PLY file of the C-alpha trace (Angstrom):
ply
format ascii 1.0
element vertex 102
property float x
property float y
property float z
element edge 101
property int vertex1
property int vertex2
end_header
11.25 30.12 -20.26
10.49 29.68 -17.65
13.57 30.79 -15.68
13.11 29.51 -11.93
15.41 29.73 -9.53
16.04 26.04 -7.99
17.71 25.92 -4.92
20.32 23.25 -4.46
18.67 22.18 -1.23
15.10 21.50 -3.29
17.64 18.18 -4.38
18.29 17.03 -1.21
14.62 16.66 0.30
13.98 15.44 -3.75
17.00 12.32 -2.76
15.97 12.99 1.51
12.47 11.02 -0.01
13.10 8.12 -2.39
15.73 7.59 0.68
13.06 7.08 3.19
11.27 6.11 0.98
12.92 2.80 0.23
14.05 2.25 3.23
10.56 1.14 4.25
10.74 -1.15 1.06
13.93 -2.07 2.46
11.82 -3.10 5.50
8.95 -4.84 4.04
11.12 -7.07 2.35
12.89 -8.19 5.38
10.45 -8.59 7.17
9.03 -10.55 4.13
11.48 -12.93 4.19
11.79 -13.00 7.86
8.30 -14.30 7.86
8.96 -16.96 4.96
12.37 -18.18 7.21
10.41 -18.26 10.01
7.25 -19.79 9.54
6.18 -23.07 6.27
2.24 -21.58 6.87
2.99 -17.96 6.50
4.65 -18.50 2.96
2.14 -16.05 0.93
2.25 -13.43 3.02
5.97 -13.09 3.69
5.31 -13.43 -0.47
2.69 -10.94 -0.54
5.03 -8.94 1.90
8.50 -8.99 -0.05
6.03 -8.03 -3.55
4.74 -4.78 -1.85
8.06 -4.51 -0.67
9.17 -4.44 -4.51
6.80 -2.13 -5.81
6.92 0.21 -2.82
11.17 0.65 -4.10
9.89 0.45 -7.49
7.31 3.49 -6.38
9.46 5.15 -4.57
11.97 5.29 -7.77
9.70 6.71 -10.34
8.88 9.30 -7.67
12.10 10.67 -7.63
13.15 9.81 -11.01
9.63 12.60 -12.27
10.28 14.75 -9.57
14.09 15.45 -10.41
13.21 16.03 -14.55
10.39 17.70 -13.33
14.08 19.77 -11.11
16.21 19.26 -14.22
13.88 20.80 -16.70
12.37 23.50 -14.28
8.89 22.55 -14.98
6.58 24.01 -12.73
4.56 20.85 -11.82
2.68 19.87 -8.87
5.69 18.08 -6.37
3.10 16.63 -4.12
1.24 12.57 -4.78
-2.15 12.80 -2.64
-2.93 8.95 -3.32
0.64 7.50 -3.03
1.80 8.21 0.35
-1.94 7.47 1.83
-1.91 3.66 -0.20
1.63 2.91 0.73
1.03 3.97 4.59
-2.78 1.36 4.52
-0.54 -1.07 2.70
2.10 -0.90 5.35
-0.44 -1.06 8.17
-2.14 -4.51 7.19
1.35 -6.06 6.10
1.68 -5.42 9.64
-1.16 -6.47 10.83
-0.57 -8.89 9.21
2.68 -10.62 9.95
1.57 -9.44 13.62
-0.74 -12.26 13.66
1.16 -14.75 12.42
0 1
1 2
2 3
3 4
4 5
5 6
6 7
7 8
8 9
9 10
10 11
11 12
12 13
13 14
14 15
15 16
16 17
17 18
18 19
19 20
20 21
21 22
22 23
23 24
24 25
25 26
26 27
27 28
28 29
29 30
30 31
31 32
32 33
33 34
34 35
35 36
36 37
37 38
38 39
39 40
40 41
41 42
42 43
43 44
44 45
45 46
46 47
47 48
48 49
49 50
50 51
51 52
52 53
53 54
54 55
55 56
56 57
57 58
58 59
59 60
60 61
61 62
62 63
63 64
64 65
65 66
66 67
67 68
68 69
69 70
70 71
71 72
72 73
73 74
74 75
75 76
76 77
77 78
78 79
79 80
80 81
81 82
82 83
83 84
84 85
85 86
86 87
87 88
88 89
89 90
90 91
91 92
92 93
93 94
94 95
95 96
96 97
97 98
98 99
99 100
100 101
């Protein structure tokens, strides 16, 4: 069995990352709700942004618990995700472009 020493700052870093992702998801959902309230023409865009925000929140929760499980069981796994942040950033950029055009 691996006896890897895990510093408390590692848990805090995981929690900080989760909070940042959840903050971004809250912003996207809020922007989607604002678009829904401002314009009836942009209803689809608002719904898409709200859905994307909820998917971001789900991603944040899943990654947080996956990493927490790995830390708790002291698994030597890969804790970084090279694909998720890129996809979320592209989605955020598209959401911002769409929200500014309507």
